[in-house]
N, C-alpha and C positions, 0 to 999 in steps of 0.2 A: 233934410227934408221937403219932397217937393209940394207945385202947391195941390194936384192931385189924390198923394199922400195925406197930408192934409184933412186935406177939407174929407176924405172917410176917413180921418181917427175923429176928428169931431165930429162926423152922422153918426158913426158909433157909439160916440160916449151919451148923444144924443138918444140914442131909442134905450139905450143901457140904463141912466137915467130913468126915460116914461118908462119899462121894463122894473124899476126898484117900484119908481110910482104908484104903477098897474097890480105888482103886489099887494103893495100895502091899501091899496081898495080893495080888489080882494080875499085879503086876510080880515078886514076890518070891519069887512058888511054882511054875514052871516047866508044872508043870504040871494046874495049875489052868486048865479050856476057861470064859473068858467068856460070857455070849448078848450077840445084838445090843444089846437092851433095858439093860444095861450096861454095853454099849462108849458106848450115846446116853448115862448115868448119867454117866457119865464125860465126859466131852468135853463137856455140858455145865454138869461144874461145873464147867472150865476157863473154860468160857465166862463163866461167872459173878464167877471170882475176874480176867477182862482180860487170861486168856492163851493169847489162840487161834491162835499155832499147835500148842503139846497140844493144842487144842479141833478142829481139826482135822484133827486124827491120830488118834482116837479118833472124832467123825464118817464117817471118811473108811470107817472099820473098821466102820461101825453101818450106812452106805446099801446095804452089800451085801444087808441082808434084805428082803424086801418087809413086815415089820411095821414097821422103824423106816427104811424110805429116803426117802418123805415127808417127815416131819420134820426129818430127815441134813439130805437137803438144803436145805430152810427155813431152816438154821440156819444152812450151810456160806455160802448165799448174807447172810445177817447178819452172818458175821465179811468175806465179801467187800465189804461197801457197806461196812462196821464201818471196813477198810485200807485205804476209796478205792479198790480192783477193780474198780470200777463196772462193765465187761463180762464178767466174771469171776461176779460177783453175778443178774448180766442170766442169763444164763448156766442158772445153777442154781435160781434162778424161774420162767425159761421150761419148760424141764425135764420143771419140777414139774408147767403147765399141759398141754403134751402127755398128757401121762396122766391130768389133771384141770381139764381148762377148769373148771370155775366156783368152783374156787379160791381164798375171797374173795380172801384173805391173802395169796396168792403174783399175784395179780391189783392189789396196791395192793401188794406189794414190786414190780414189776415195771418196773409203769408207772414210779413215782417215778423207778427205778434208772435207765429208758432216759430220760428225762429228763436227770439225770447224764450220763448216756453222747451226750445229743447227739441223739439218735434221735426227732423228736416224734414224727415221722407214726404209729410203733410204738409214743409213749404216749399216743396218743390212740387207738389200736385195743383198748388196755389197760383205757384209761379206761373207751371209751362202755361194751366188754361186761361192765365191772367192773357199771358205773351200773345197767347191764339188770339186775342184781342184786341190787344194796342199791341199789335212788332217792333210798332217804331221806335219804343221806348229805353235808352238806354240804360235807363238807370235800374228799371228793371229786371235787364236783361243781366246788368254786372251782377241785382242780388241774388238771379237765378245758377246760373255762374257760379258766385260763389256758396250756393248751397249742394249744386253738383259735385264742387270739387269736396265739401263737409261727406259724402255720398260714397267718396273717394269715385266718380265718373269725369276719371278731367278729360276723355276726351269730349266728350257731351261739355264738359267746364268749354273747353280751350271753341268748338264748334258755335257754342252759345252767344260767344263773344267776339266771332270771327264774321258774325253777323250785323258789328258796330265799328267800321274801317274807324270810324273819326271820332270816336271815343276813343277806340283804344291808341289809334294815335295822340288826345287830346291828354288824355284824364289819367298821370299815373297808376290811381288804384283799380283802373281793368290792367294796366300794364304789367303789374306786376302780378297777379291776378293770374296774367296770362305766361310770364315769364315760369311761379310756379306751374299752373299745367301743361307747361312744356319739360320743365326736369321731372314730373313724376308719369311724364309718357319716354322719356331719359331721352329726345329728342337735341340734337345737337345745336336746332337755333332756342333750346334758351339763354344761353352765351350769349346773344346778341342779345334778346331782351333785355336778361340784366342789365347789360352792361348799356343800354339806352335807359333805362327808367334809372339807373347810378346816374347818369351825366347830369339829370335834373332834381336829384332826391339823396339826403342822405340818410343814411341809419343803417349803425353797425351789424344788425343784427343781417337786412338781405345783404349787406359785405359780406358775410360772413358764408351765406346757403350761396355763393357771389362764387366763392373760393375752392368749398366743395364741390360745387362744380365744372369746376376746371381741376381739380387736381383730378375729379372720377373720367375727366378726357385725359387725362394722363396730358395737359397742356399748365407744365409744375412751372414754368418758370412767370406766368402767368398770375397765376395762383399764388406763390411768394410770394410776389408783387402785394394779391388782394388782403394775405395772411397777418402783414407787416400795417398796412393801410390798418386793419382792424384792430392792432392790439395797439398801435399808435393812439388808435381814438375813442378804446377800449376803458373805463376805470375799473381801476384794482377793487373795489365789491362790485364791479357789474354780473344781475344773473340771468342778462340773456342780450348777448352770447357772455357764459363765461369764459373771465380769460384765461385762466389758466390750459380752461377745451382749445382756444384759437394756436398758445402759442402750443401745444401739445402733435394740432395741425405742422401748425410750421417744421417741429423737430420730424413730424416726419414726414412731407414734401421732402426733406433736407436732407432727409437720411433712404430716402426713394432712389430722388433724381441721381446724386451724387455716390454712392454708397458708401464711397472710399472715404467723404470729407465731416470731419468729427464734429463741425457746428451743428448737427441734429441732434449731438445728443450733452451739448449744450444747451440749447434752447429745451430741451423736454430736461433733466437740471432747473431750469429754470422755472420753465413751468408749472413742477414737484413741490418745491418749493414756495410757488403761487396759492401751492395747495391741488393740484393734480391730481387727484388718488386711484383713475381707472386703474388697474391690476391687469385686470383680464383690457384691455386695450393696448397697455405697452407685450405686454404678451404672445397678443397677437401678431401683431409690428413685428415682437423678436424670431415669430417664427415663420417669416412670409420670407419669402428667395428670395428679395429683393438688396439685399441686404450686405456687407462687408462679415467675411466671418468675424473680427475686429470689433463693429459696432455691435454684432450680436450675441458678444462677450461684457459688452459695454452697458447693453441692455438692462443685461442680467443682470448684473449688479444694482443697477439701477432698479432696479424688481425687486432685488433683496431686501433696499436699502427699502422703499418703497411696501414692500411688507412691513418692516420692523414698525415702520410706524405707527401703522397700521395697529398692527397689535399691543405697540404702545398708549393709541390711545383709545384702548377699549376697553387699557385693566382702569387706566385715567377715570376715564367716565363710568366701572366695573365694579371698582378696587373691591366688591366684596367676595366675586367671581373668581379672585386673580392668585388664591393663597391655598 
């Protein structure tokens, strides 16, 4: 801890203790009347101590005066957010915005809280106004783009991220969101954006996305490489991505890229053995015009086997209906 931050901590501790002494004085003197500013100070002292119930009691008293109303509502919103009462928090922040629509702190807090409540359109509205006031804020720009992406406004999200070129270069979260926007827009540039992200980061889910993108653009050799890397780094019990799904994707590319090669059938059989059970996906592959007649026949055999397994599992789980 630096000398400056240590001094800050000591001063903060001093004023917290002083406020608690004052609380005792106020509580012990029935005839003593405290001002709204004093109520606010007491509330914030309790806030600093993490005693949110007591803090709320004093801040609610302080918000009755115009001088301390906005600060009290803002900190009541912070307490509600900290205690995961997100609707209450949003109401506090938005009550400030009714009186002061350009309050940057309240806009930031309201926008982020509305993400938590699931009201994405309202979050977007808050972020849009916030960035009119502080357009240089890359963090808020990222959050705005994230909300636009959730609303499936991929083009708007991409343009928003492009306003922060330096952050886009240095911030891995922004780079990944940018890649996903480009992918959603079916832009081939997404390939380079995903590759850039994977140069400095490791995540099997993202690598799986990247492999699917390469397959989509018929870059089969690179797709195979990425699918194999994903399988090698994915645990058998992984939920995202599911190992069997990745192995099926690998099998699909092998069968499409070289219609005469039987290696894809072997990979598909391994996928089924690992729990892959999407019969519809295999039937779709079998009906495509990109496979050899021999591989199509073998796929029909795999499908029949999958159907038998599904029927057997159904009978085991529902013995009363199997008679």
